[in-house]
C-alpha positions as a LaTeX table, in Angstrom:
\begin{tabular}{lrrr}
\hline
Residue & $x$ (\AA) & $y$ (\AA) & $z$ (\AA) \\
\hline
Met1 & 94.03 & 104.29 & 110.90 \\
Ile2 & 94.48 & 105.53 & 114.39 \\
Ile3 & 97.34 & 104.61 & 116.71 \\
Asn4 & 97.25 & 103.64 & 120.32 \\
Lys5 & 97.28 & 106.56 & 122.70 \\
Tyr6 & 100.85 & 105.68 & 124.34 \\
Ile7 & 102.68 & 104.87 & 120.98 \\
Ser8 & 101.32 & 108.15 & 119.72 \\
Leu9 & 102.89 & 109.87 & 122.74 \\
Val10 & 106.22 & 108.25 & 122.01 \\
Ile11 & 106.12 & 109.10 & 118.39 \\
Thr12 & 105.27 & 112.50 & 119.20 \\
Gly13 & 107.77 & 112.80 & 121.69 \\
Val14 & 110.11 & 111.39 & 118.79 \\
Leu15 & 109.10 & 114.43 & 116.54 \\
Phe16 & 109.76 & 116.99 & 119.40 \\
Leu17 & 113.24 & 115.54 & 119.62 \\
Met18 & 113.65 & 115.77 & 115.93 \\
Leu19 & 112.67 & 119.41 & 115.98 \\
Met20 & 114.84 & 120.23 & 118.75 \\
Leu21 & 117.90 & 118.48 & 117.17 \\
Leu22 & 117.14 & 120.34 & 113.96 \\
Leu23 & 117.15 & 123.84 & 115.94 \\
Ser24 & 120.55 & 122.93 & 117.77 \\
Ser25 & 122.06 & 122.13 & 114.76 \\
Leu26 & 121.14 & 125.03 & 112.90 \\
Val27 & 122.04 & 127.23 & 115.93 \\
Met28 & 125.49 & 125.42 & 115.86 \\
Leu29 & 125.83 & 126.08 & 112.15 \\
Ile30 & 124.54 & 129.76 & 111.70 \\
Asn31 & 124.97 & 131.42 & 114.95 \\
Pro32 & 126.18 & 129.84 & 118.15 \\
Gly33 & 125.39 & 132.90 & 120.25 \\
Met34 & 121.78 & 132.88 & 119.32 \\
Asn35 & 119.53 & 134.90 & 121.62 \\
Ile36 & 117.85 & 132.52 & 123.98 \\
Val37 & 114.37 & 134.56 & 123.60 \\
Tyr38 & 114.22 & 133.42 & 119.92 \\
Ser39 & 114.97 & 129.82 & 120.76 \\
Gly40 & 112.17 & 129.93 & 123.47 \\
Ile41 & 109.57 & 131.18 & 120.94 \\
Ile42 & 110.68 & 128.59 & 118.49 \\
Val43 & 110.13 & 125.89 & 121.11 \\
Ile44 & 106.56 & 127.17 & 121.88 \\
Phe45 & 105.93 & 126.75 & 118.20 \\
Phe46 & 107.30 & 123.44 & 118.11 \\
Val47 & 105.02 & 122.54 & 120.83 \\
Phe48 & 102.09 & 123.37 & 118.79 \\
Ile49 & 103.53 & 121.44 & 115.92 \\
Cys50 & 103.74 & 118.36 & 117.95 \\
Arg51 & 100.24 & 118.78 & 119.35 \\
Ala52 & 98.97 & 118.79 & 115.73 \\
Phe53 & 101.00 & 115.83 & 114.97 \\
Tyr54 & 99.40 & 113.87 & 118.06 \\
Asn55 & 96.05 & 114.84 & 116.86 \\
Phe56 & 96.95 & 113.70 & 113.28 \\
Leu57 & 97.91 & 110.35 & 114.58 \\
Arg58 & 95.00 & 109.84 & 116.82 \\
Asn59 & 92.27 & 110.93 & 114.50 \\
Asp60 & 90.85 & 109.42 & 111.34 \\
Asp61 & 87.61 & 109.89 & 108.98 \\
Gln62 & 86.19 & 107.17 & 110.96 \\
Tyr63 & 87.74 & 107.52 & 114.48 \\
Lys64 & 87.45 & 110.99 & 116.05 \\
Asn65 & 89.04 & 111.65 & 119.55 \\
Thr66 & 88.34 & 114.64 & 121.58 \\
Arg67 & 88.69 & 115.72 & 125.13 \\
Lys68 & 85.00 & 114.70 & 125.66 \\
Arg69 & 84.87 & 111.65 & 123.34 \\
Ser70 & 87.54 & 108.87 & 122.89 \\
Ser71 & 87.19 & 106.08 & 120.39 \\
Asp72 & 89.13 & 103.93 & 122.78 \\
Ile73 & 87.09 & 101.40 & 124.47 \\
Lys74 & 87.84 & 100.35 & 128.18 \\
Gly75 & 89.99 & 97.40 & 128.20 \\
Glu76 & 90.43 & 97.45 & 124.41 \\
Ser77 & 94.09 & 96.92 & 123.32 \\
Tyr78 & 95.53 & 97.61 & 120.11 \\
Ile79 & 98.54 & 99.30 & 118.32 \\
Thr80 & 96.65 & 100.62 & 115.10 \\
Lys81 & 92.79 & 100.57 & 114.31 \\
Gly82 & 91.08 & 100.78 & 111.26 \\
Glu83 & 92.14 & 100.43 & 107.93 \\
Ser84 & 95.98 & 100.88 & 106.91 \\
Asp85 & 96.90 & 104.46 & 105.70 \\
Ile86 & 100.15 & 104.61 & 103.85 \\
Lys87 & 100.49 & 108.42 & 104.49 \\
Lys88 & 100.61 & 108.07 & 108.17 \\
Thr89 & 103.02 & 105.19 & 107.93 \\
Phe90 & 105.14 & 107.13 & 105.60 \\
Val91 & 105.10 & 110.03 & 107.83 \\
Ile92 & 105.98 & 107.91 & 110.98 \\
Val93 & 108.91 & 106.19 & 109.19 \\
Trp94 & 110.19 & 109.64 & 107.99 \\
Val95 & 110.14 & 110.99 & 111.56 \\
Phe96 & 112.19 & 108.24 & 112.89 \\
Leu97 & 114.69 & 108.30 & 110.01 \\
Met98 & 115.10 & 112.00 & 110.08 \\
Thr99 & 115.70 & 111.79 & 113.97 \\
Ile100 & 118.42 & 109.24 & 113.60 \\
Leu101 & 119.93 & 111.38 & 110.84 \\
Leu102 & 119.73 & 114.74 & 112.70 \\
Ala103 & 121.33 & 112.94 & 115.74 \\
Val104 & 124.31 & 111.80 & 113.56 \\
Thr105 & 124.64 & 115.06 & 112.14 \\
Phe106 & 124.58 & 117.15 & 115.47 \\
Ile107 & 127.12 & 114.53 & 116.73 \\
Ile108 & 129.43 & 115.31 & 113.46 \\
Ile109 & 128.85 & 119.22 & 114.15 \\
Ala110 & 129.69 & 119.10 & 117.87 \\
\hline
\end{tabular}
């Protein structure tokens, strides 16, 4: 199962938001005066995690997307393509749920 390019970008953005909320919550709990250099290094690491997550959403055993080859046919419209994958569905639901919970936690802490 692969997911539409634009929906994958939105879900990856939600993952990045979740990671940033997690970082902000941990900084507020552990050390509010954390050095900005360490936060920058962690954010760069988060970008690589999000890129790998985007590849996870866009690639499958049957469909492979690279810079030179795309499994999207011009004019084709879909949300998911291929047979259903419960693992990807669980990960997507988990990302949305954790983002909501982290947002609520951040509101409570701040």
